[in-house]
C-alpha positions as CSV (number, residue, x, y, z in Angstrom):
1,M,-1.7,-14.4,9.2
2,H,-1.5,-10.6,9.7
3,L,0.5,-7.6,8.6
4,D,2.3,-5.2,10.9
5,I,3.3,-1.9,9.3
6,S,5.7,0.3,11.2
7,I,5.7,4.0,10.1
8,K,8.8,4.7,12.2
9,Q,10.8,1.8,10.7
10,Q,9.2,2.0,7.2
11,L,8.8,-1.8,7.5
12,L,6.0,-4.2,6.7
13,T,6.2,-7.5,8.6
14,V,4.1,-10.6,7.8
15,L,3.3,-12.7,10.8
16,D,1.6,-16.1,11.0
17,K,-1.3,-16.8,13.3
18,D,1.1,-17.6,16.2
19,G,3.0,-14.3,15.7
20,E,6.0,-16.0,14.0
21,L,7.9,-14.0,11.3
22,L,7.1,-15.0,7.7
23,A,8.6,-12.1,5.8
24,Q,9.7,-8.5,6.0
25,F,9.7,-5.7,3.4
26,Q,10.9,-2.1,3.3
27,V,8.1,0.2,2.4
28,S,7.5,3.9,1.8
29,T,4.5,5.5,3.6
30,A,3.2,9.1,3.3
31,A,5.5,12.1,3.0
32,N,2.8,14.0,5.0
33,G,3.1,11.6,7.9
34,V,0.2,9.8,9.6
35,G,-3.4,10.7,9.8
36,C,-6.8,9.4,8.9
37,Q,-8.5,12.5,7.5
38,K,-9.8,12.6,4.0
39,D,-7.6,14.6,1.6
40,S,-4.8,14.7,4.1
41,G,-2.3,12.8,2.0
42,C,-1.4,10.9,5.2
43,T,-1.1,7.2,5.9
44,P,-3.9,6.1,8.2
45,L,-3.2,4.5,11.6
46,G,-4.9,1.6,13.3
47,H,-6.5,-1.7,12.4
48,H,-7.5,-2.5,8.8
49,I,-8.2,-5.5,6.6
50,V,-7.2,-6.2,3.0
51,R,-10.7,-5.6,1.4
52,A,-9.7,-6.4,-2.2
53,K,-6.8,-7.8,-4.2
54,I,-6.3,-6.3,-7.6
55,G,-4.0,-7.2,-10.4
56,E,-3.5,-10.9,-10.1
57,G,-1.5,-12.2,-13.0
58,A,-0.7,-8.7,-14.3
59,Q,2.8,-8.2,-15.8
60,M,5.4,-6.6,-13.6
61,N,5.2,-2.8,-13.9
62,T,1.6,-2.8,-15.2
63,V,0.2,0.7,-14.6
64,F,-3.1,1.1,-12.8
65,V,-5.3,4.1,-12.7
66,G,-8.6,3.9,-10.7
67,R,-7.7,0.3,-9.9
68,R,-7.8,-0.6,-13.5
69,P,-4.8,-1.5,-15.8
70,T,-4.2,1.3,-18.3
71,G,-2.6,-1.1,-20.8
72,E,0.7,0.7,-20.1
73,I,3.9,-1.0,-18.8
74,L,6.1,1.5,-16.9
75,T,9.3,2.5,-18.8
76,P,11.8,5.4,-18.3
77,D,10.1,7.1,-21.2
78,L,6.7,6.9,-19.6
79,I,8.1,8.4,-16.4
80,K,9.6,11.3,-18.4
81,Q,6.3,11.8,-20.2
82,F,4.3,11.9,-16.9
83,P,6.8,13.2,-14.3
84,K,4.2,14.1,-11.7
85,R,2.1,10.9,-11.9
86,D,1.7,8.9,-8.7
87,W,2.6,5.5,-10.1
88,I,0.5,2.5,-8.9
89,L,2.0,-0.6,-10.3
90,T,1.9,-4.4,-10.6
91,R,-0.5,-5.3,-7.7
92,I,-2.9,-3.5,-5.4
93,L,-4.0,-4.5,-1.9
94,W,-6.9,-2.2,-1.1
95,L,-7.3,-1.5,2.6
96,S,-10.4,-0.9,4.7
97,G,-10.4,0.5,8.2
98,T,-12.1,-1.5,11.0
99,E,-12.3,1.2,13.7
100,I,-15.5,3.3,13.3
101,G,-14.7,7.0,13.7
102,K,-10.9,6.4,13.5
103,N,-10.3,4.9,10.1
104,R,-13.8,3.8,9.0
105,L,-16.8,5.8,7.8
106,G,-17.2,9.6,7.5
107,K,-14.2,11.8,6.8
108,V,-11.7,9.1,8.0
109,D,-12.7,6.1,5.9
110,T,-9.5,4.4,4.7
111,M,-11.3,2.6,1.8
112,Q,-13.0,5.7,0.6
113,R,-9.6,7.4,0.7
114,Y,-8.3,4.7,-1.7
115,I,-5.4,3.7,0.6
116,Y,-3.5,0.8,-0.9
117,I,-0.4,-1.3,-0.5
118,H,1.0,-1.2,-4.0
119,G,4.0,-1.6,-6.3
120,S,6.1,1.4,-7.3
121,P,8.8,2.3,-9.8
122,D,12.3,1.0,-9.0
123,S,13.4,4.7,-8.7
124,V,11.2,5.3,-5.7
125,K,13.2,5.0,-2.4
126,M,12.0,2.6,0.1
127,G,12.7,2.9,3.8
128,E,11.7,6.6,3.9
129,P,8.3,8.4,3.7
130,G,7.4,9.6,0.2
131,S,3.9,8.4,-0.8
132,H,0.6,10.4,-1.0
133,G,-0.9,8.2,1.8
134,C,-0.5,4.6,0.4
135,V,2.1,2.1,1.4
136,R,4.5,1.7,-1.5
137,M,6.6,-1.4,-2.1
138,R,9.1,-2.8,-4.6
139,N,7.2,-4.6,-7.4
140,S,8.9,-8.0,-6.7
141,D,7.9,-7.6,-3.0
142,I,4.3,-6.7,-3.7
143,V,3.9,-9.8,-6.0
144,Q,5.3,-12.0,-3.2
145,L,3.1,-10.4,-0.6
146,F,0.0,-10.5,-2.8
147,D,0.4,-14.2,-3.4
148,M,0.7,-14.9,0.4
149,L,-2.4,-13.1,1.6
150,P,-6.1,-13.9,1.4
151,I,-8.7,-11.2,1.3
152,G,-9.6,-10.2,4.9
153,T,-6.0,-10.3,6.2
154,K,-5.7,-8.1,9.2
155,V,-3.3,-5.1,8.9
156,H,-2.1,-3.0,11.8
157,I,-0.5,0.4,10.9
158,H,1.3,2.1,13.8
159,D,3.9,4.9,14.3
160,D,5.6,3.6,17.5
């Protein structure tokens, strides 16, 4: 099984080992576009793997900061209280680049940039760029995806 993420289409596709379609989800990638540089706020291109799965069994809309649940569950009041917060919710798939010099090691390391596939508030639009570099998904979609994938799943992010 592997994931194909199209920046152009804002679409995450799950394929089996034979390339057959298993699932598709609308996503939201970086508002700043694509790029692998540290502190760029861009979504990194190239080949990655799911290095870690975080949040198994967490309640829908569980808030994570630093990959740890805060004890909060997202509500409209919480959004009003912290309007500028970059909400990471429900589940996290932490990505690691596999291409040295492109998205691994040095100033282009996807994992050290904390690039995830993660859940987002329902108010976040999918199908258009808007994140700070991560790949955002609907909470119900990230739960479905999380349950499908083993650690080590290959992920290809491209802009064509």
